[in-house]
N, C-alpha and C positions, 0 to 999 in steps of 0.2 A: 604450512610448515615453512621453516626459515630457508632463505636462499643462500645462507652463508656456508653451510657444510653439506657434504654429500649425503650425510645421514638425513638432512632435511630436504635434500634434492632428490625426492622419490626414494625413501628409505628401502633399499633393496635388502631386506632383513636377512642376514646370514647367508646370502647367496651371491651377491655381487653382480656386476654387469655381465660377467661371462655367462651366468645362468640365464639372464634375459636373452642373450644371443641363442641359447639352446632351446628357448621356447618353453619356459617354466609354466606349467598350468596346474590349477587346483581343481580337482573333481572329486565327487564322492565315490564314483566308480568309473571304470573304463567307458569311453565313449562307445555308443552302440555301433554295430556294423551297418552296412548299407541296407541290408534286408530288414534289420530292426528299425531303422529310421523310417522306412516306408510305413510301418505300422504305427509310428508315433507322429506322423505328419498330419496336421489337422488345422482347422480354423479356430483360433482361440478367441474367447469373448471375455471382456472385463466384467466386473461385478455389477455395473450399471446397465449392461446390455447395449451401450451406445457405440463401443469401439470393438473392432475385430482385427485380427492379425493372422496372417498365414505363416506358420512356423513349425519347426520340428522339435520335439522334446529330446533333450540331451541327457539330463539327469534330474534328480529330485532329492530334496531333504525333507525334514519333518514339517517345514513350514513354507517352502518355496520350490519353484521349478525353474530349471535352466532351459532356455529356448534358443534355437538358432534360426535367424530370419533368412529369407531367400538370398540376401546380399552377403551372407556368410558371417555377419556379426552375431554375437551371443548376448543375451540379457538374462538377468535373474529377476523373476517375478514372484512376489509373495502371494500366498494363497488368498490373502485378504483382498487382492485386486482381481482375482479370477472368479468366473461364474461357478456356481455349485456343480454344474455338469462337468466343467473342466477339472475341478478339484477331484471329483470322483474318478475321472479318467486317469489322472496322474497317480492317484493312490492305487488304482487297479493295475496300472502298468508297473508301479514300483514293487508291488507284492508279487506280480507274475514273473518279474525278472530279477528278483533279489538274489545276489550272488552268494555263494557259499564262502565261508572264511578262507578256504583254500585258494579262492580266486584273488586274494589280496585286497579285498574291500575292507572298509572301515567297519568296526563293530558298531552296533547301535549306540548312539549317544556320543560317539567319538568323532573328532574332527576329520574332515575329508583328507584322503591321502594326497601326496604331492608327487608328480612324476616328471621326469626329464624326457620330454618328447624327442625322439630321434637319437638319443644316446643309449644304444642297446648293446654296445661292446666295450670291453675294458680299454681297447685302443682309442676309441672315440672319447672315452672319459679322460684318458691321459692328455689328449689334445685339448680338451676343454679346460682342465686344471692348469695347463700351461699359460692360460690367459688370466688366471686369478691373481689377485694382489696379495692376499694373505693366506697363511696355512689354514686358518679357521674356515675360510671360504672353501678350500679344498676338502676339508673334513665334511662340511655340509654337503658338498657335491657327492662324495663317496657314500655318505649315509643315505642320500636320496636314491642313488643308483642301486644300492643293496636292498632298499625297501620297495623298489619299483618291480612290479610283476612282469614287465616286458623283457628285460634281459634274461638270458638262460642261466641256469645254475653254474654251468661251466664258466661263463663270463664273470659271474659274481665271485667264483672261486679265484679267478685271476686277480680281481680287484681287492679282495680282503687283505692281503699282505700290505698293499700300499696304504690302506686306511690306517693301519698301525703306524706306519712311517709318518703320515701326515698328522696323526694325533700327537705324536712325539714332537713334531715341528710346531704344532699349535701351542703346546705347553710352553715353548720358549717364545711365543708370539712372532714366529718367523714371517718375514715379508719379502716380496720380490722387488728388487731394484734393478731395472733393466731386464736382463735375462738371467740374473743370478739371485739365489735365495740367501738371506742373511738372518741369523738369530737376532733377537732384540738387543742383546748385549753388544753384538758386533755393530749394529746400527747406531747404538749410543756412542760407541767408541769412534765410529766414522764421523758422526755429527760433531763430537767434541773436538776431534782433530781438525775438521773443517773450520770450526769456530776459532780455534787457536791460530791457524794459518791466516784466516781472514783478519783477525785482530792484528797480527804481525804485519800483514800487507798494508793495513790502514795506517799503522804507525810509520812504516817506511815511506808511504806516500806523503804523510804530513811532514816527514823529514826531507821531502823532495828527492828521495832516492827512487826515482820513478821506475828505472829498469828493474831494480831488486823487488820493488812492490809488485810489478806486473808478474814476475816469476812466482811470487808468493800467492797472488790471486789465482794463477793457473794451477798451482799445487793444491790450493783449497778446492778448486772446482773438481779436480781428479779425486781428491780424498773422499768426497761425498757426491757422486754423480747426480743424485736426485735433487740437489740444490742448484739454483741458477743465480744466487745472489752475487757470487764472485764475478761472473761474466757481466751481470747486470750493472754492478757497481763500476767495474772497469770501463764499461761502455759509457756510463754517465761521466766519469772522470775524463775520459778521452774526448767526449763530445763537448762538454761544457768548459773544462779547465784547460785541456791541452788543445782544444779546437781542431782535433783530428777526426773528421767525419768518417773517413775511410776505415780507420782502425776501429772506431766506435761501432760502425755498422757490422763488422765481423763479430763483435761480441754480442750485439743484440740478435744477430742471426743465429748464433749458438743457442741463445735463450729460447728463441722461437722454435727452432728445430727440436729442442729437448722437450717442449711441451705440446706443440701443435699436433704431433702424431698420436697423442693419447688424450685429446681434449675431452673425450667423454668420461675419462677417469678423474678429471680434476675437480677439486672442491672449489668453492666460490673464491677463496683467497688466491688459489693458484690460477684460476681463470682471470681474476683481476690483474694479476701480475703478467699473464700472457698478453692481455690487452695493452698493458703498459709497455711491454717489450715491442709489440707491433707498432704502437704509436711512435716510440723512440726510433725504431728502425726506419719508419716512414720519414721522420724529420731528417735523419742522416742522409736518406736517399734524395730528398729535396736539395740538401746542401751539395750533393754530388751531381745535381741536375738530372737525376734519373727519376723523372716525374711520374712516368707510368708505373714504375715499381713502387713509388711512394703511395700512389692512389690504391694500388693493389693491397698494400699492408693495412691502410686505413679501412678498406672495404672488409678485409678479413676480421679486423677488430670489431667493426660494427655488427657483422654477421654473428658474432659470438653472443650477442644480446647484452653486452656491457658497454655502454657508450657514455663515458664521462665527458664533462664539458670541455676538457682540454682538447679532445679530438675535434669537436666542433670549432673551437677557437683556432686551432692550427689550419683547419680547412678554410676558415674565414681569412686568415693571413695569406694563404696560398691564393685564394680568390682575389684578394686585394692586389697582390704582387703580379698577378697575371692579367689584370684588367687592362683595357685599352687606355684608360686614363693614366695609369701608372707607367705604361710602356711609352706613352707620349712625353711624360714629364721627367722620367728617371733614366739614368744610364742603363743600357741593356744588361750590364753586369749586376744591377740591383733588382732586376725583375726576372720573371720566369716566362717562358713561352710555351703555350699549350696548343696542340692541334684541336680542331673542333670536337673530335670524339672525346678527347681528354677533358675538354671544357664541360661537355655535357655530363660526363662521369663525375666530375668534381661537383657540379651543381646537385646531382642526385644524392651524392654522399653527404653533402652539407645539409640538405633537407632531412635526411635520415638521422644524422647526428644531432641536429638541433631539436628535432621532434622527440628523440629518445631521452634527451637531457632536459626536457620541459622548457626549451627555449633559453636555458641559462647561457649567458655569454659573458666574456670578460672585456675589459676596456680595450679600445682599438689600438692604443699605443703600447700594448704588451707584446713582447717578442714571441718567438716559438716556445712551446712548452714541452719539456721532457717530463714524463710522469715518473713518480718515485715508486720504489718497491715497497710493498707491504710485507713485513717480516713474516716468514712462514715458520713460526717458532714452535709449532707442535706438529705431530705426525698427521698425515691424512687420517681422517676418521673412517674406520671401516664401515661398510654398509650393513652392519649387524645390529645397530642400535646399542652397541656396547658403550660403557662409560668412557670418557676421554682418556687418552693415554697418560700414564704416569711417568713417561720418559722425561728426565730432566731437560729443561730448556738450555740451549747454548747461551753463553753470555751475549748480551745485546749491546751494540754500540749506539751512541746518540740516543740514549733512553729518554732524554729530556726534550727531544725534538717535538715541536708542537704541531707539525704537519699531520693531518689526518686524511684518510681516504675512506669513502663509503664502500664497504665490501658486501653488503647485503641488507636484508630487511626481514622482519617477521611481524607478527600480529600479537596484540594483547588486549585486555579489557579491564576496565576500572572495577575494582571490588570494594574500594573505600576511597573517599576523597584523597587524591594525591598518590594513590597506590594502584599499580597495575599488575595483574596476574598474567603470566605467559609460560612458555616452555623453558626449561633449563638450557637445552641445547641452542636456543636462540641467543641468549645473552652471555653464555659462558665464553671465556677467553676472547673478549673484545675489549678494546681500550676505552672507548667512549660510547655511551648510549644517548640517543636523541629520540624524542617522541614527536610525531607530527600532530600539531594541534587539530582536533576535529573541526574547530571553528574556522581555521584558515590553514590550508595545506602548505602555505609558504612559511609558516612559523614553525620553527623546530625548538622544542623545549628540552633543556638538559635533564637527564635522568641518571640514576645510579642503581646498581644492584643492591637489593636489600637482603635477600636470602635466596639460596639455591638448595634444592633437595639433594641430600647426600646419597640417596638410594637410586640405583640405576633403574629400578622398577617404578619410579615416580618422577616423571619428567616435568617438574614444575619449578618456577622461580617467581620471586616478588621483585618488582621494580618501583622505586620511589621517584615521583615527579611532582614536587610541591606546586609548580606553576600550572599543572594540568587542571582545567576546570571542566569536569564532566561528571554526570551523576553515576553513582555505583550501580552495578547490576546485582541481581539476586541469584545465588547458587542454589539449585534445587536440592532440598534435603533428601527427598526420596528419588530413587532412580527411575528411569522410564521403563515401560513395559516393552517386551519384544515386539517388534513391528511398529513401534511408535514413530510418528513422523517428526522430523526435526529440520532446522535450518542452520546452515553453517555460514559464518561471516568472516571476512578477512581481506587481505591485500595480496593476492597471489600474482606472481610473475609481473612485477611492476614495470620492468623494462619492456615487456611485450604488450601487456594489457592495460597499462596506465596505472595511476596511483589512486583511483577511486575505489570505494568499498565495493566488494563483490559478495553476492549471496548465492548459495547453492542449496538444493534440497535433497533429502534422503530419508532412510528409515533405519531404525536400530536393527541391525542384522544378527547380532549375537550379544549375549550378556555374560559377564564373568561369573564364576571362574571358568576358563576354557580348559576343560580337562583334556589331557593328552598332548598339550602343546609343550614341547621340550626344545632343548638346544637354544639356538639364537633367538627364537621367538618367545622364549620363556618370560622375558621381561614384560610382555604384553598380555599375560594371562589375566591380569586384573583390569584390562581396559575394555571399554565398549568398542564394538566394531559396527560400522555403518556403511551403507553403500552410496554415500554422497561423494561428489567430485571435489577434490582439493588438490592444490598444486604448491610448488615452492613459494613461500611467502605466507601461506595459511597457518603455519605453526604458531601455536599460542592463542589462536582465535577461539571465539565461543561457538558452541553448538547449542541452540536454544529450542525450547518448546513454544507452544502457541501463547503461553502466558508471558513470554519474554524472560523466562528463567533459564540460566545456563545449566545444561545437563551434562556437558563434557567440555574438556579443553582439547582442541584439535592438536594432534601430535605427529602422526606419521601415516604413511601408506604401507600396508603390509602386502607383500607379493604383488607388486603393481603389474607384472606381466601375466598374472593369472587370468583365466577366462572372466570377462566382464570388467577387468581392470583392477582386481584386488579389492581390499577393504581399507577404508580409513579407520584409524584407531585414535581414541580419545581418552584422556584421563577422566574417570567418573567424577561428577561434582561432589559426592560425599567425601571422596579422598582429598579433593581440592580444599574442601572446608576444613578438614583436619589439619592439612598443611598450613593453611592461612592462619588458623587459630593458634597453632604452635609458634609461628614466626611473627605474628602480628597480634599482640594481646588486645589491642583496641578494636579488633574486628567486630562488626555488627553493632557498633555504637550508633550508626545512623541506619534508618530503615530504607533498603533499596526499593526502587519502583518496580511494580508488577503491572503488566498490561491487563486492563479490565475489559478490553474489547476482544471478542472472540473472532479474531482474524489474524492471518499470518502477516499481512501487511503492517498491522499495528505492532505486532511483536518484533518484526524486523526493524521498524522505525525506532522502537524503544531501545533495542540492543545496539543498533547502529550508532546512536548518539554517544555510546560509551566504548566503542571498539576503536582501537587506535593502531596506527602503524608505528613499529619500532625500527629505527634506523641504526645500523651497526657500523661503527667506524673504528679503524685501526691505525695506529701511528705508523708513519713511514720512516725509513731511514733518511738521514740527512747528509749532505756533503759538508765536510768539516773545514775545508780550506778554500781559498780562492773566491770567496763570496763577497769581495769588497763592493762589486757593482750591485749586489743584492742589498747590501747595507745602505748604499747611497740611494736606493730606490724604495725607501720605506713608505713613501706616499702611495705606492701601488696597493691595490686590494690584495688580501690574502688569497693564494691559490694553492691547489693541491699538487704542485709540480715545481720544477726548476726552470726558471726563465732563461732562454737563449736569445739575448738581444744583439748578438754579434752581427756585424755587417755582412750582407749577402755577397758583397764584392770581394772581400778578403777573408771571410769566415772568421772575423774577429782577430786576425793576426796583426792588423794595423799596416800591412804592406801587401802589395799585389805583385803578380808576375810582371816583369818589365814590359812596357807597352810597345817597345820596338819589335816588329815582327820577326826580324832575323836574330834577335838576341837569344842565345842559348847558354844558360848557366853563366850569364854575365859577359859573354863574348859575342862579337858580331863578325860576319865574314868580310874579308878584304882580299886584295891580291897585290903582288908586286911583280915588276918586270925584271926578268933575268935574261942575260945574253948567253947563248949556248954556242960554243965553237966546235965544229965538226972536224974529223981527222984530215979532211982535204983542205982545211984552212977556212972554209966558209963558216959563217956565223948567222945566228937568228935570235930573235927576241921572243920570249914566251911569258905567259901570265902564270904565276905560281900562287895558288890560294893559301891563305893563312887567316887566323882569327886574332882579333885584337880586343882588348877590354872595351865594353860598351860604355860610352860617355854618359848615357842617360841614367843607368843604374850603377855606374862606377864599378863595374865588374862583379856585382853581387847577384845579379839576376832578379832582384826585387826592387820595387820602388814604393815609397810611402803611399798608402791608400788615400786618395783624395775625396773619398765619399764618407768616411766615418770619423768619429772622434774617439781616439784611443781604442779602436776596434769596435765601438758601439755604433749601431746603425742609427742615424738621426731620425729615421722613421719611427723608432721606438722610444725616442727621447722627448717627444712633443709634450 
C-alpha cells in the first residue's frame, strides 16, 4: 500500500485510529471463559506430523481455527495445515459450543461479528467518539456498540439517540478541527477565506508592505486553524528574506506545535510538512546559537521516519562549522562550539540521516537549506477507504514552481511494455510520478497517469512509462481457490526497510462476494482477502501464484487491529483484466511470460523482474521575491529547498554589533569632572558619568561585517 495517504497507511476502514485505541477485534463468537479454555488447550500437530505447538483454541470457522500461544499471541491456522485428529477435535468443539442466535453470534455463512473490547457503557463510547476525526467514524463506532452483545440494553438505549445525531452529521460530512465540529460547507468556507487572506498577504509582501502582510498571514492562520501554511510561509520569509531568525523560529514553532501533538493522525503529506517545519526550526536555532535545541529538532524529524537529504546536508554543514580545523582558521563568530556530548549526538544524527537518504549529499559549498512546504490542497483522506473528497481546492500561488518534493511511494507491475498497473489511491492527486528502474535503482524514469478507475469499488490505475524496459506479467484469468498459497511483492516502508524488493507469503482467506459486509467495508465486498503481511508502500503490488501469474493487486489492510493483524485485501485479477482492456485497447498484444518451473523461487524471480517502485512527488510553494542571490547561483545543482547562504557572523545583514565592548546602542561610557561647593564654603571634585557617541560605529551601534560579501558567507561562494 502507498505511503502517501492515511488510507494507504494501514487502512483503518470505517473506524479510525480511535477504534484501534479501543482494541477492535474480529471474532466469530465471544472468546471462551477460563474454564472453557482448559478444555480447549492441547498440543497441536501439523499435517506432516513434523511440527507441534502448545496452544489454546479460541474460535473456529468453516475452514480454519484461531489459536492462542503461551506468549499470548494469536494465529489463524487453516485446516489444511492441521492433522486429521486436530481437525476432528475442532469440529467437535465447535458443534458442542455453538451459540444460539440470541447470544449475538453470526449466522452460518455470515462474516464474523466485530466488537469494541472494553467499551460497554454509553459514557465510555462518548469519550471514544471525542477522539474521532469524522462523523462517519462516530457512526461506525455507535453501530458497533449497538451490535455488540457485551453492553446492556439500558446502555444501548442511552446510545441510540446519539446515533441519529451522528448520522445527520455524517450526511453533511462533518469533521472535527481542534475541539470543534464543522459541517463540510463550513469547512469549505473556512478554507476559501484562508486562501483569500493568504493571497492578499502575499501581494502585500510583494509590495513590501511587510507589517500589513504579517497581519494578513496571522488572519489567514486563524481563519482555518487546521492549515499551517501561513505560519510556515511567514517563517520562510522572515528567515530568508528578512534575516530575522528569532521571529522565524516563533512561526516554525507554531507549525510544529500544531502538528506534533497529533502525529499519528497525519497523512504522508502532512508528516512531510512537519519534518520540513522541524528542519527549518533547527536551522533558526543554529542561527541563534541554541545548538542543543537545534539537534533536538533534527532528531525529532529523523525519528518520524522521513529523512530528506536536506537534513543530512544541514548536519554536514554544522559538522564542518564545529570542526577543530574550522575553529582554528575562522573567526569564532563564523563557527559554532559544541560540547563533547553534543558532538557525539551530531555524529549519530548525521549517520542516521545519511543512511535514511541513501547517502545522497549536496555540494559542500551549499549553504543551510530551508525545506519548502508541500501544498495540502485536499482534505485528509478518512480511514474509510472512501473516494477522495470533492471539496474544491483553494487557489494555489506559484503554480508554475518547478520545485518538487518526494512525499511517498507505492508499487506497481508491468502488464504491457511501457505500461504499469497500480492502485488509484497511489497515483491520485500527485503532481509528478517517477518509476525506479528495476535495472538500476539510481535511475528514475518519468511516468504519467494514463487512466484511473471512476468507481470507489475498483482501486486501479494505469501508468504510462515509455522508457521502462521490463517484461509484462500475466494476469490470471481464473481466480484462485480458497486456501491457495500466494506470494506478495512490493516495496514496503522504504524509509525503514530500505528500497529493495520485499516478498511475503500467505493464503487466500476469503473469496468474494462477502455477504453481509455493509457500511464502510462495503467497497471491499468484491476483493480477495488473504492473511499475508503487507505494509505502507505495498499498495499496487502483485500477489502471484506459483506459475508467476498475478492473481490480485494488493490494495489495503482491513481491520489491522483485529486478532492476528486483520486481512490484506486485493483487487481480483479478472476485474483488473476488464479494467485494463477498457482503458488500454492494445492490451494482450504481446504474450506475457509464465513460469514453467514448479517452485516459488522461480515464480518470485519472474514477477520480481517486472515489479517496480513508484515515487510520488508534489510541487512545493516558492518564494516570489528577494531571490536575486538564487538567480546568481544558477550553477548550483537543483535542490528541494531554499538556500540560506547568509554569513554566520552577521546573519546576512551585512553588519555586526559594534566590536567595542562598552558600546551600547552606539554610545560608550565616559565621565567628566565637576566641582561641588558645600554650604560652608568648602569644595570638592567628583566624577560624573555620561555617554558619548562611539567613534568606531559612529553612533549606530553597528559596524560593517568584515567576514562576508554583501551578507553572503564566503564559505558558500567557493
